[in-house]
C-alpha angles and dihedrals in degrees: 000000000000092000092057091049090047092050092045092049093050093048099253091123114058110174094192091059094055110113126196113239107257114232128202093263092055092046090050092051092048090051092049092048090052092050093050094046090051091047094055095038092055092052098050129091118244096267094045091046090056090050091046090052089049090051091051090050091051090052090051091049091050091049091050091050091051092050091050092050091049091049092049092049092048093051092048092047092049091049091048091051092050092049091049091050093046091048091056095045116115115237111236 
């Protein structure tokens, strides 16, 4: 337990840099999304292309917000569980 606190304090653990391992299914979905975005983007006029790019950016922003909310909830839940366990610990 002390090593993880030490590493966290000295910046060796950076939760926001943790990346999930991409699996083949995720890579395939990312590839398909890219193909479809390119398809539509190439068929739009300049003004519609700008709006389409803005829409894609809004989707990315929403996804980032959802990930942040999930991370925040997970940290709070983990802290609450630890506090509950510590509170029930017998003092030796």
